[in-house]
C-alpha positions in Angstrom: -19.7 59.4 -17.7 -16.6 57.4 -17.1 -16.3 58.7 -13.5 -19.9 57.8 -12.9 -19.4 54.3 -14.3 -16.3 53.9 -12.2 -18.2 55.0 -9.0 -21.0 52.5 -9.7 -18.5 49.8 -10.3 -16.8 50.5 -7.0 -20.2 50.3 -5.3 -20.9 47.0 -6.9 -17.5 45.7 -5.8 -18.2 46.8 -2.3 -21.6 45.0 -2.3 -20.0 41.8 -3.8 -17.2 41.8 -1.1 -19.5 42.6 1.8 -19.6 39.8 4.3 -23.3 40.5 5.2 -24.2 40.2 1.5 -22.3 37.0 1.2 -24.0 35.6 4.3 -27.4 36.6 2.9 -26.7 34.8 -0.4 -25.8 31.7 1.6 -29.0 32.0 3.6 -31.1 32.3 0.4 -29.4 29.3 -1.1 -30.2 27.2 2.0 -33.8 28.5 2.0 -34.1 27.5 -1.7 -32.9 24.0 -0.9 -35.3 23.6 2.0 -38.2 24.7 -0.2 -37.3 22.1 -2.8 -37.3 19.4 -0.1 -40.6 20.7 1.4 -42.3 20.4 -2.0 -41.7 16.6 -2.0 -44.3 16.3 0.8 -48.0 16.7 0.5 -48.6 20.3 1.5 -51.7 22.5 1.6 -52.4 24.4 -1.6 -52.0 27.8 0.2 -48.6 26.8 1.4 -47.7 25.6 -2.1 -48.7 29.1 -3.5 -46.5 30.7 -0.9 -43.6 28.5 -2.0 -44.2 29.5 -5.6 -44.0 33.2 -4.6 -40.8 32.5 -2.6 -39.3 30.5 -5.4 -39.9 33.5 -7.8 -38.3 35.8 -5.3 -35.3 33.6 -4.9 -34.9 33.3 -8.6 -35.0 37.1 -9.0 -32.6 37.6 -6.1 -30.1 35.2 -7.8 -30.5 37.1 -11.0 -29.8 40.4 -9.3 -26.8 38.8 -7.4 -25.2 37.5 -10.6 -25.8 40.9 -12.3 -24.0 42.6 -9.4 -21.1 40.3 -9.8 -21.0 40.9 -13.5 -21.1 44.7 -13.0 -18.4 44.5 -10.4 -16.0 42.7 -12.7 -13.8 45.0 -14.7 -13.4 42.5 -17.5 -16.2 40.1 -18.4 -13.7 37.8 -20.1 -12.0 37.4 -16.7 -15.3 36.6 -15.1 -16.1 33.8 -17.5 -12.6 32.5 -17.3 -13.4 31.0 -13.9 -15.3 27.7 -13.9 -17.3 28.5 -10.8 -18.5 31.8 -12.3 -19.7 29.9 -15.4 -21.4 27.4 -13.2 -23.3 30.1 -11.3 -24.3 31.9 -14.5 -25.6 28.7 -16.0 -27.6 27.7 -12.9 -29.1 31.2 -12.5 -30.0 31.6 -16.1 -31.5 28.1 -16.3 -33.6 28.9 -13.2 -35.4 31.4 -15.3 -37.2 28.5 -17.1 -40.8 28.8 -15.9 -42.2 25.9 -13.9 -45.7 25.3 -15.3 -47.3 22.4 -17.2 -45.1 22.8 -20.2 -42.5 20.2 -21.4 -39.8 22.3 -19.8 -41.3 22.1 -16.3 -39.4 18.9 -15.3 -36.2 20.4 -16.6 -36.8 23.6 -14.6 -37.5 21.7 -11.4 -34.3 19.6 -11.8 -32.2 22.6 -12.5 -33.5 24.3 -9.4 -32.2 21.4 -7.3 -28.7 22.2 -8.4 -28.9 25.7 -7.0 -27.8 24.2 -3.6 -24.4 23.5 -5.3 -23.9 27.3 -5.4 -22.9 27.0 -1.8 -19.6 25.5 -3.1 -19.0 28.5 -5.3 -19.9 31.0 -2.5 -17.9 29.3 0.4 -14.2 29.1 -0.3 -13.6 26.2 2.1 -16.0 24.1 0.1 -14.3 25.0 -3.1 -11.0 23.8 -1.6 -12.5 20.5 -0.5 -14.1 19.9 -4.0 -10.9 20.9 -5.8 -8.9 18.5 -3.6 -11.3 15.7 -4.3 -11.2 16.3 -8.1 -7.4 16.4 -8.2 -7.2 13.3 -6.0 -9.4 11.2 -8.4 -6.6 10.3 -10.9 -4.3 9.1 -8.2 -7.1 7.2 -6.5 -7.9 5.6 -9.8 -4.6 3.8 -9.8 -5.3 2.5 -6.3 -8.8 1.5 -7.4 -7.3 -0.4 -10.3 -4.9 -2.2 -8.0 -7.9 -3.0 -5.7 -9.9 -4.4 -8.6 -7.0 -6.7 -9.5 -6.9 -7.9 -5.9 -10.7 -8.4 -5.9 -10.5 -10.3 -9.2 -7.8 -12.7 -7.9 -9.7 -13.4 -4.6 -13.0 -13.7 -6.5 -11.5 -16.3 -8.8 -10.0 -18.2 -5.9 -13.3 -18.0 -3.9 -15.3 -19.2 -6.9 -13.1 -22.2 -7.4 -12.8 -23.2 -3.7 -16.3 -22.3 -2.4 -18.5 -22.5 -5.5 -19.9 -25.8 -4.5 -20.5 -24.8 -0.9 -22.8 -21.8 -1.7 -23.6 -21.0 -5.4 -25.5 -17.9 -4.4 -22.3 -16.4 -3.0 -19.6 -18.0 -5.0 -21.3 -19.5 -8.1 -19.3 -17.5 -10.6 -16.7 -14.7 -10.6 -19.3 -11.9 -10.9 -21.2 -13.1 -7.8 -18.0 -13.7 -6.0 -17.0 -10.1 -6.6 -20.2 -8.9 -5.0 -19.6 -11.2 -2.1 -16.1 -9.8 -1.6 -17.5 -6.3 -1.7 -20.0 -7.4 1.1 -17.0 -8.7 3.1 -15.0 -5.5 2.5 -17.9 -3.5 4.0 -18.1 -5.9 7.0 -21.7 -6.7 6.2 -22.3 -10.1 8.0 -18.9 -11.3 6.7 -18.5 -13.7 9.5 -21.5 -15.7 8.4 -19.9 -16.2 5.0 -16.6 -17.2 6.7 -18.2 -19.7 9.1 -20.1 -21.4 6.3 -16.9 -22.1 4.3 -15.0 -23.1 7.5 -17.3 -26.0 8.0 -15.8 -27.5 4.8 -12.4 -25.8 4.8 -11.3 -25.1 8.4 -8.4 -22.9 7.3 -10.5 -20.8 5.0 -10.4 -18.0 7.6 -6.9 -17.2 6.1 -8.6 -16.3 2.8 -11.0 -13.8 4.5 -8.5 -12.2 7.0 -5.8 -11.6 4.4 -8.4 -10.0 2.0 -9.8 -7.8 4.8 -6.3 -6.8 5.9 -5.3 -5.7 2.4 -8.5 -4.0 1.4 -9.8 -2.5 4.7 -6.4 -1.5 6.2 -3.9 -1.1 3.4 -5.8 0.2 0.4 -8.3 2.2 2.4 -5.5 4.0 4.2 -3.8 4.6 0.9 -7.0 6.4 -0.3 -7.1 8.5 2.8 -3.5 9.4 2.5 -3.9 10.6 -1.1 -6.9 12.7 -0.2 -5.2 14.2 2.8 -2.1 15.0 0.8 -4.1 16.7 -2.0 -6.2 18.5 0.6 -3.1 19.9 2.3 -1.7 21.1 -1.1 -5.1 22.8 -1.9 -5.1 24.6 1.5 -1.6 25.8 0.9 -2.5 27.1 -2.5 -5.6 28.8 -1.1 -3.5 30.4 1.6 -1.0 31.7 -0.9 -3.7 33.2 -3.1 -5.6 34.8 -0.2 -2.4 35.8 1.7 -3.6 34.0 4.9 -2.0 31.3 7.0 1.6 30.2 7.2 1.8 29.5 3.4 0.4 32.9 2.7 3.0 34.6 4.9 5.8 32.6 3.3 4.6 33.6 -0.1 4.3 37.2 0.9 7.9 37.2 2.3 9.2 35.5 -0.8 7.5 38.0 -3.2 8.8 41.0 -1.2 12.3 39.5 -0.9 12.4 39.2 -4.7 11.2 42.8 -5.1 13.9 44.0 -2.7 16.6 42.0 -4.6 15.5 43.6 -7.9 15.6 47.1 -6.4 19.1 46.4 -4.9 20.3 45.2 -8.3 18.9 48.3 -10.0 20.6 50.5 -7.3 23.9 48.7 -7.7 23.7 49.1 -11.5 23.0 52.8 -11.0 26.0 53.2 -8.7 28.3 51.4 -11.1 27.1 53.7 -13.9 27.6 56.8 -11.7 31.2 55.6 -10.9 31.9 55.1 -14.6 30.6 58.6 -15.4 32.6 60.2 -12.6 35.8 58.7 -13.9 35.2 60.1 -17.3 
C-alpha cells in the first residue's frame, strides 16, 4: 500500500512540475479572466449559458489542480506554510460558492474576479516583482513622508502668497495640496504658474523648485528603492532556483563548504591514525 501511495505521489509530482500542465493552468486562468470581462457586456442568453458551463468547468479544473498539488506535497503542513499556496487554496475553495440568486451570489462573483491573481502564484517572475514591491513599501513610506512634508510646506506658502489670486486653487492648505499634486503630475501646471506670475513675476521660482524636487529628486529616489529591492529579489530567486550568476555562486559556496568539511574530517582521521600507529 505504501509503495502504491509513493508511486501515485510521484505521478502527481510529475504532473505538477510538468511545463505543459503549468502552461495549461495559465491559459485557464486567462480564459477565466476574459469570461469575467465578457459578462460585463450585454450578451445573448445562449452565450451566457455557455459562459456558465465554462465557468463551472474552470472551477472544477481549479479544484482538480489544487488537489493534485496537495497530493504531490509530502507534508501538508509544508504546503500551507507558503503564503501563495494558502492564497490559491482560499481562492479555489471560495470559487465553489454557487452563483445564483442567493445572498452569496455577489460574493461568489467578486471572488471569481480574484482568480486572475493566481497568475502571480503560478508565474515565478510575477512573484518576484510582487515580493519586491511589498518589501520596498516600508522604505518608500519614508520617502513619501518626506514628500508630504515638502508638499505641506509649499502648500502653506502657496496658500499665503496666492490665496487672494485664485481661491479655487490656493484658498486653503487642503486645496493647495491638491493644486500641488496637479502641478507634480504636469497637468496644465503652466496655466497655474502664468496666473500667479501676473501678480508675482518671480513666482516661477516657487513652481520650478517644487517640480525639481518632487519630479526629479523624490521620484528617482522611489525608482532607486524599487530597483534595488527588485535586484535583491532576483538574486534571492536565483539562489533558490540555482539559476543565474547568483545561483552559480551559491552552488559553488555550498559545495566549497562541503569540501572543507570533508577535508577537516579526513585530516582528523589522519591525525587519529597517526596517534594510533605511535601507540
